[in-house]
C-alpha positions in Angstrom: -12.0 -11.8 3.3 -12.8 -15.1 1.8 -10.6 -17.9 1.6 -8.9 -19.4 -1.3 -11.3 -22.5 -1.1 -14.1 -20.0 -1.7 -12.6 -18.1 -4.6 -11.3 -21.1 -6.3 -14.9 -22.2 -6.4 -16.3 -19.4 -7.3 -13.5 -19.0 -10.0 -14.5 -22.4 -11.5 -18.4 -21.3 -11.9 -17.1 -18.7 -14.3 -14.7 -21.0 -16.0 -17.9 -23.9 -16.3 -15.4 -26.5 -14.8 -16.0 -27.3 -11.4 -13.8 -30.3 -11.2 -9.9 -29.7 -12.2 -9.9 -30.9 -15.6 -7.9 -27.9 -17.8 -6.8 -25.9 -15.1 -5.7 -27.2 -11.9 -6.3 -25.4 -8.4 -2.7 -24.5 -8.1 -2.5 -22.3 -11.2 -5.9 -20.7 -9.9 -5.1 -20.3 -6.7 -1.9 -18.6 -7.9 -3.3 -16.3 -10.6 -5.9 -15.4 -7.5 -2.8 -14.2 -5.6 -1.1 -12.6 -8.6 -4.7 -10.5 -9.0 -5.0 -9.5 -5.6 -0.9 -8.2 -5.6 -1.8 -6.6 -9.0 -5.0 -4.6 -7.5 -3.2 -3.7 -4.0 0.0 -2.4 -5.8 -2.2 0.2 -8.0 -4.8 0.7 -6.0 -2.8 1.1 -2.8 -5.5 -0.1 -0.6 -4.0 -2.0 1.8 -2.5 0.2 4.7 -0.4 -0.4 7.5 2.0 1.0 10.0 5.2 0.3 12.3 6.8 2.2 15.1 10.3 2.2 15.2 12.7 3.4 18.0 15.1 6.3 17.2 18.4 6.9 18.8 20.1 9.7 19.4 22.4 10.8 16.9 21.3 8.3 14.2 20.0 9.7 11.2 19.2 6.6 8.6 17.0 3.7 9.7 17.0 0.6 7.4 13.5 -0.3 6.8 14.4 -3.7 6.3 15.1 -4.3 9.5 11.8 -2.5 11.4 9.5 -5.3 10.5 7.9 -3.8 7.3 7.3 -6.4 4.8 5.8 -6.0 1.2 6.3 -2.3 0.8 4.9 -0.5 -2.0 5.5 3.3 -0.7 5.9 5.1 2.1 2.5 7.5 3.0 3.5 9.6 6.0 5.9 9.8 8.7 5.7 11.1 12.4 8.0 11.7 15.3 7.4 11.7 19.0 10.5 12.4 21.3 10.7 10.9 24.5 8.9 12.2 27.4 6.7 14.2 25.0 3.0 13.6 23.9 2.6 15.0 20.7 3.5 12.6 17.6 4.5 15.6 15.0 4.4 14.8 11.3 7.7 15.0 9.5 7.6 16.8 5.9 8.7 15.0 3.1 11.7 16.4 1.0 13.8 14.7 -1.5 17.5 14.7 -1.8 18.0 17.2 -4.5 15.8 19.8 -2.2 18.2 19.2 1.0 21.1 19.9 -0.8 20.1 23.3 0.2 19.3 22.7 3.9 23.2 22.3 5.3 21.9 23.2 8.8 20.0 19.7 8.8 23.0 17.8 8.2 25.1 19.1 10.7 22.8 19.8 13.6 20.9 17.5 16.1 17.7 18.2 17.6 14.1 17.0 16.9 13.5 15.9 13.5 11.7 18.0 11.0 12.0 16.2 7.8 12.5 13.1 6.2 13.6 11.6 2.9 14.2 8.2 1.5 17.0 6.4 -0.2 16.6 2.7 -2.2 13.7 0.9 -3.5 11.3 -1.7 -1.9 12.3 -3.8 0.0 15.8 -2.0 0.3 14.8 1.3 1.4 16.4 3.4 4.1 14.6 6.3 5.9 16.8 9.3 6.6 15.7 12.0 9.2 16.8 15.5 9.1 18.0 17.1 11.5 19.5 14.0 13.3 17.1 13.2 16.5 19.1 14.9 19.2 17.5 13.0 22.2 15.5 9.1 21.6 12.1 8.9 20.4 9.9 7.2 18.3 9.2 7.0 14.5 5.9 6.1 13.3 5.6 4.9 9.4 2.2 4.8 7.6 2.9 2.7 4.4 1.1 1.1 1.6 1.8 -2.7 1.0 1.2 -5.6 -1.0 -0.8 -8.8 0.3 1.5 -11.1 2.6 2.8 -13.7 0.9 0.5 -16.6 0.7 1.4 -20.0 0.7 -0.8 -21.1 -2.2 -1.2 -24.6 -1.4 -2.9 -23.9 1.8 -6.2 -22.9 0.6 -7.5 -22.5 4.0 -5.7 -18.9 4.1 -7.6 -16.0 3.6 -6.6 -13.7 0.4 -5.8 -10.4 1.8 -8.1 -7.5 -0.3 -10.1 -5.0 1.1 -13.7 -6.4 2.4 -16.0 -6.7 -0.7 -13.3 -6.3 -3.6 -12.6 -9.9 -3.5 -14.3 -10.5 -7.1 -11.4 -8.6 -8.9 -9.1 -11.4 -7.7 -11.4 -13.8 -9.5 -11.5 -11.3 -12.6 -7.7 -11.8 -13.0 -7.6 -15.4 -12.5 -10.7 -16.2 -15.0 -8.6 -13.8 -17.5 -5.5 -15.6 -17.0 -6.8 -19.0 -17.3 -8.8 -18.2 -20.6 -5.8 -16.4 -21.9 -3.3 -19.4 -21.3 -6.1 -21.6 -23.2 -5.9 -18.6 -26.2 -10.0 -18.7 -25.2 -11.0 -15.0 -27.1 -12.9 -14.6 -24.0 -9.8 -13.3 -22.1 -10.4 -10.4 -23.6 -14.1 -9.6 -22.1 -12.6 -10.9 -18.5 -9.5 -8.5 -18.9 -12.3 -5.9 -19.7 -14.0 -6.6 -16.6 -10.9 -6.6 -14.7 -9.5 -3.2 -15.6 -13.1 -1.7 -15.4 -13.4 -3.6 -11.6 -9.7 -2.1 -10.9 -10.2 1.5 -11.7 -13.3 1.7 -9.2 -10.8 0.3 -6.7 -8.3 3.0 -7.4 -10.9 5.6 -6.9 -12.7 4.1 -3.9 -9.2 3.3 -1.9 -8.2 7.1 -2.1 -10.0 7.2 1.1 -12.8 4.7 2.6 -15.2 7.4 3.5 -18.0 9.4 1.8 -17.1 12.7 3.4 -15.8 15.6 1.1 -12.7 16.5 3.0 -11.9 20.1 4.9 -9.1 22.3 4.7 -8.0 25.7 6.6 -7.5 27.9 4.0 -6.0 31.3 6.0 -8.8 33.7 6.6 -11.6 31.7 4.7 -11.5 29.1 7.3 -12.5 25.5 6.3 -13.6 24.8 3.1 -14.1 21.5 1.2 -10.6 20.3 0.2 -11.9 19.6 -3.4 -12.3 23.6 -4.1 -8.9 24.3 -3.3 -6.8 21.1 -4.4 -7.8 19.9 -7.9 -5.7 16.7 -7.2 -7.9 15.6 -4.6 -10.8 13.2 -5.5 
C-alpha cells in the first residue's frame, strides 16, 4: 500500500500541477480516499473477520458491539461450541424463510442458521436456534477502507496491493470535473474500466478454477456447474 503523500505526487503529475495552484492537497487527498471507498464498496475487495463470544440462550448480537467497522456486507458466518474443535459454517436464511421454521425460534441447541436485520452500521446477527451453550461466532465480512485522517499524508491508503492507481484515476477525474475540463470524461472512463477489472479480480484472489463435489460425478470445476461463478 502507498502513502497518501506518494499518491498525491502521482496525482499531481497527471494533473500537470506539481505544486498546488488550482487544486489543494487536501482536496486531492479527499478524492483519493473517496475513490478508494467507492472502489472497495463496489468490488468488495477488503475482507476481514471478527470473533464474537456466543452466550447461551442469546439469539441476537448487535454487530456494532463486536468490533466490526465500516461493514459493507457479511460473507459467511461460522459457529464453534465451547469444548468442540469443529468450526461449523452456518446457513443463511432471510426473515421470510424463517417464518416456516417455528422449531428454530423455540429450541435451544447448536445454531445451524443465521440471518441479519438492519443495515450498516446498525446490523444485528440472529442465530437459529439460540445456542444452548457458550461458544464463538466468527463473522467474515467485506468492509470499506478504515476512516482516514486526510490531513495525515503519511498514512497508507487501504487498497489491495497493485490497485492504487484506481484511486488516482478517481481523484484526477474529480479534479478535472470540478474545473470543467472536458478531459474528466476520459479519466472517468479509465476509472470505470479499471474498476470493472478490479471487480472481476476481487471475486477470488487466485487463478484456480475451483472444484465442487456433485453427487456421484465427484469433483468437477465449479464453473461447469454454477453459471454465476467466475
